[in-house]
C-alpha positions in Angstrom: 26.0 13.3 28.7 23.1 12.8 26.2 20.9 15.8 25.6 17.2 15.7 26.4 16.5 15.7 22.7 18.7 12.7 22.2 17.0 10.8 25.0 13.5 11.6 23.7 14.6 10.7 20.2 15.9 7.3 21.5 12.7 6.6 23.3 10.5 7.4 20.3 12.7 5.3 18.0 12.2 2.3 20.3 8.5 2.9 20.2 8.8 3.2 16.4 7.6 6.8 16.4 9.7 9.0 14.1 9.7 12.7 13.4 10.1 12.8 9.6 10.3 15.5 6.9 8.9 15.5 3.4 12.0 15.8 1.2 10.2 15.3 -2.2 6.6 15.4 -3.5 5.5 14.5 -7.0 2.1 14.1 -8.7 2.2 10.9 -10.8 -1.3 11.6 -12.1 -4.4 13.4 -11.0 -5.2 12.4 -7.3 -2.0 10.4 -6.9 1.0 11.9 -5.1 4.3 10.3 -4.3 6.2 11.4 -1.3 9.7 10.7 -0.1 10.1 11.0 3.7 13.3 11.2 5.7 14.3 10.9 9.3 17.7 10.3 11.0 15.9 7.9 13.4 14.9 5.7 10.5 18.5 4.9 9.8 19.0 1.3 10.6 15.4 0.8 11.5 14.0 -2.7 10.8 11.7 -3.0 7.8 10.1 -5.8 5.8 8.2 -5.4 2.5 4.5 -5.1 3.2 5.0 -3.3 6.6 2.6 -0.5 7.3 3.4 3.1 8.3 0.9 5.3 10.1 1.0 9.1 9.5 0.0 10.7 12.8 -2.1 13.6 11.6 -4.0 16.2 13.6 -7.3 14.6 12.5 -6.1 11.0 13.4 -3.7 8.3 12.1 -3.9 7.1 8.5 -2.1 4.0 7.3 0.0 3.5 4.2 2.4 0.8 2.8 5.8 2.3 2.4 8.3 1.1 -0.2 11.8 1.9 -1.5 13.0 2.0 2.1 16.6 3.0 2.4 17.8 2.1 5.9 21.2 3.6 5.3 19.9 7.1 4.6 16.7 6.9 6.6 14.3 7.4 3.7 11.2 5.8 2.4 8.4 6.4 -0.1 4.7 6.6 0.3 2.0 6.9 -2.4 -1.2 8.8 -1.4 -4.4 8.4 -3.3 -6.2 11.7 -2.8 -9.9 11.1 -2.7 -12.6 13.1 -0.9 -11.9 15.1 2.3 -10.5 12.3 4.5 -7.5 13.3 6.7 -5.1 11.3 4.6 -6.3 12.9 1.4 -6.2 16.4 2.8 -2.6 15.8 3.9 -1.7 14.2 0.6 -3.2 17.1 -1.4 -1.5 19.9 0.6 1.8 18.4 1.7 5.0 19.8 0.3 8.8 19.4 0.7 10.1 20.6 4.1 6.8 19.8 5.8 7.3 17.9 9.1 5.1 15.2 10.7 5.3 12.3 13.0 4.9 8.7 11.9 4.4 5.3 13.7 6.2 2.4 12.1 7.2 0.8 9.9 5.7 -2.3 11.6 4.2 -5.6 10.5 1.2 -5.9 8.3 1.4 -8.2 5.2 4.7 -10.2 5.2 5.3 -10.1 1.5 8.8 -11.4 1.6 7.7 -14.7 3.3 5.1 -15.5 0.6 5.9 -18.3 -1.7 6.2 -17.2 -5.3 4.5 -16.8 -7.6 2.1 -14.3 -6.1 -1.3 -13.2 -7.4 -2.2 -9.8 -6.0 -5.6 -8.1 -6.1 -6.3 -4.6 -5.0 -7.4 -1.1 -6.0 -6.0 2.5 -6.0 -5.4 2.3 -2.3 -3.3 -0.9 -2.8 -0.7 0.5 -5.3 1.9 1.2 -2.6 1.6 -2.4 -1.4 1.8 -3.6 -5.0 5.0 -1.7 -5.5 6.4 -3.3 -2.3 5.5 -6.7 -3.6 7.0 -5.9 -7.0 10.3 -5.0 -5.3 10.2 -8.4 -3.6 8.9 -10.7 -6.3 9.3 -8.7 -9.5 9.4 -11.6 -11.9 6.9 -13.8 -10.1 3.9 -11.6 -9.5 0.6 -11.0 -11.3 -1.6 -8.0 -10.5 -5.3 -7.5 -10.9 -7.0 -4.2 -9.9 -10.5 -2.7 -9.7 -10.1 1.0 -10.5 -12.3 4.0 -11.3 -10.2 5.2 -14.2 -8.1 2.4 -16.0 -6.1 4.9 -18.1 -5.0 6.9 -15.0 -4.3 3.7 -13.0 -2.1 2.3 -15.9 -0.1 5.6 -15.9 0.4 5.5 -12.2 1.4 1.8 -12.1 3.8 2.5 -15.0 5.4 5.3 -12.9 5.9 2.7 -10.1 7.5 0.3 -12.5 4.5 -2.1 -12.6 3.4 -3.2 -16.1 1.1 -5.8 -17.4 -1.5 -5.5 -14.7 -5.1 -6.4 -15.5 -7.3 -3.4 -14.8 -11.1 -3.7 -14.5 -13.3 -0.6 -14.3 -15.2 -0.4 -11.0 -19.0 -0.3 -11.3 -21.4 1.1 -8.7 -23.4 -2.1 -8.8 -20.3 -4.3 -8.4 -21.2 -6.0 -11.7 -17.5 -5.9 -12.5 -16.7 -8.4 -9.8 -17.6 -11.3 -12.1 -14.9 -10.2 -14.5 -12.4 -10.0 -11.6 -13.4 -13.5 -10.5 -12.6 -14.8 -13.9 -9.2 -13.0 -14.0 -8.2 -14.4 -10.6 -9.4 -17.9 -11.4 -7.6 -18.0 -14.7 -4.4 -16.8 -13.1 -4.7 -19.4 -10.3 -5.3 -22.1 -12.9 -2.1 -21.2 -14.7 -0.1 -21.0 -11.5 -1.7 -23.6 -9.2 0.8 -23.1 -6.3 0.5 -19.3 -6.3 0.1 -17.3 -3.1 -3.0 -15.2 -3.4 -3.2 -11.8 -1.7 -6.5 -9.7 -1.6 -6.3 -6.1 -0.6 -8.3 -2.9 -0.9 -12.1 -2.6 -0.7 -13.7 -4.8 1.9 -16.8 -5.9 -0.1 -14.7 -6.8 -3.1 -12.4 -8.8 -0.9 -15.3 -10.7 0.7 -16.9 -11.7 -2.7 -13.6 -12.6 -4.4 -12.5 -14.7 -1.4 -15.8 -16.6 -1.4 -15.5 -17.1 -5.2 -12.0 -18.5 -4.9 -13.0 -20.7 -2.0 -15.9 -22.2 -4.1 -13.2 -23.2 -6.6 -11.2 -24.8 -3.8 -8.6 -22.0 -4.0 -7.4 -20.5 -0.7 -6.2 -16.9 -0.2 -3.0 -16.5 1.8 -3.4 -13.0 2.9 -6.3 -10.4 3.0 -6.2 -6.8 4.1 -9.1 -4.4 3.8 -8.0 -0.8 3.5 -11.4 0.7 3.3 -15.2 0.0 3.2 -18.0 2.2 2.1 -19.2 4.4 5.0 -16.2 3.7 7.1 -12.9 5.5 7.6 -9.5 4.8 8.9 -9.3 1.0 8.4 -5.9 -0.3 9.3 
C-alpha cells in the first residue's frame, strides 16, 4: 500500500507542484546567481525549452525560465538576477545548497522549440535564462540583442552561459538607447528576412521595439514582458 507521502507526492506531481532542493549555487558575476535544483518528482516530467517555472516563496510566486533540464535525474538550472528587495531577489541572494522550496511547473510560456529558425531574440538581464534555453535549442541559428545596465558584466554572464556574440546596448534612463536597439533589430531582420523575432524583458522597451518593427513591416512572433517600472511579479 502506498504511503501518505507517496500519495501526496503523486498528486502534487500531477499538479506540476514539486518539492525541490538547491543542490548547487554559483555567482556568475555580481547580482547574477546560478542555481541547480533537484527533485525526484521532476524525473520524467514533461518540459519544453521556454517553459516557465514559478518559485513558490513566502512572499509570493516568482517566475523564471529554467534551462539544462535533465529529466533522467530530475534537475534543472535557474539564473536569478538579484536586483532590489523583490522576493525573487531576496531568495536569490540568500539561497544556498541544501535549501528546500516548492515550485510550480515547468509549464508552457514561450514555445522556443517550435519557432522557425533563424531566431532574433531581444531581452535584458531578466531574459538571460530564456536566452540560454533558446541557445540550447537553436545554437547556430540565433542572434541576441540585449539592453543592459552594465555591458561588461552582462558579457561575462552570457559567456558563462555559453552565449557569445550578443549585441549589448547600455540602458539609459531616458530610453534614448532604444533607437540603437531598433537599428540592431532592423539590421538583423534585413539580413535574415524569414527570422522569427522574440521580444522579452522590460514592457516599455518591448512596446516601442514592436511598434518600430511593425512600421518596417516586420512582425514579432512572440513577446513576453517580465517586468515593468512600478510593477512586480509579472508572469
